[in-house]
N, C-alpha and C positions, 0 to 999 in steps of 0.2 A: 467264593464261588469259583469253581473250575469249569472251564469250557473245553470240550473236546475239539481237537484240530480237525478241520475238514480236508486236510492233506492226506493223500494216499501214502502207502508205504511201498518201497521198492520190492520188486519180485523178479525172479529169474524165469524167463520163458524160453523154451527151446523151439526155435523156428527154423524151418528149412528155407533154402533160397527161394523156393516157390511161394512160401508164406510171406517172406519179406517183399517179394515182388508184388504180391497182392496188396499188402499194406501200402506200398509205394503207388500202386495204381489207384487205390482209394484216396490217398493223399492228393494225387494229381487231379482226380475228379473234383475233390472238395476245393482245391485251389482254383480250378476252372470256374467254380461257382462263386468265387470271391471269398471263400473261407480260409482263414489262417488256422492251421492245425498242427498237430504233432502225432507221432506214432502212438503215443499213449491215448490221445483223444480218439484216434481212428479205432483202436482196439476197444476202447470203452463204448464207442458208438455201436460197433458191431455186437458187443455183448448186450446192449440195450434192445436190439431188435431180434436177438436170438431167442428162440423159445423151445421148450421141451417138446419132443414129438418124434415122429418117424424120420423126418428129414434130418434132424439133429443126430439121431442114433445112427443113421446111415453114414453121415459125414464122420462121426466119431469112429465108427468101425473101419472106415476107409483110411483115415489117418493112422489109426492104431495098427493096422495091418502093415503099414510102411515104416513104423517106428521100431527100430532095432532094440530099443530098451524093453519092449514088450514081447520079444521073441523068446520062446522057450528053448 
């Protein structure tokens, strides 16, 4: 019988300085609440509360407009 690992796999994310600062802000908030965390847990928690909708599309369009990889 084989069991699947519950470990994640490494991925590359391209984050701007402002994104990293936001992760650090959330990490500091969690630490202030007595939580020991990591960047990975912060991103996973943010994904847990994210939901499809207008606010998500607006945020996606905002970050895409500033991303040079998506410029024509």
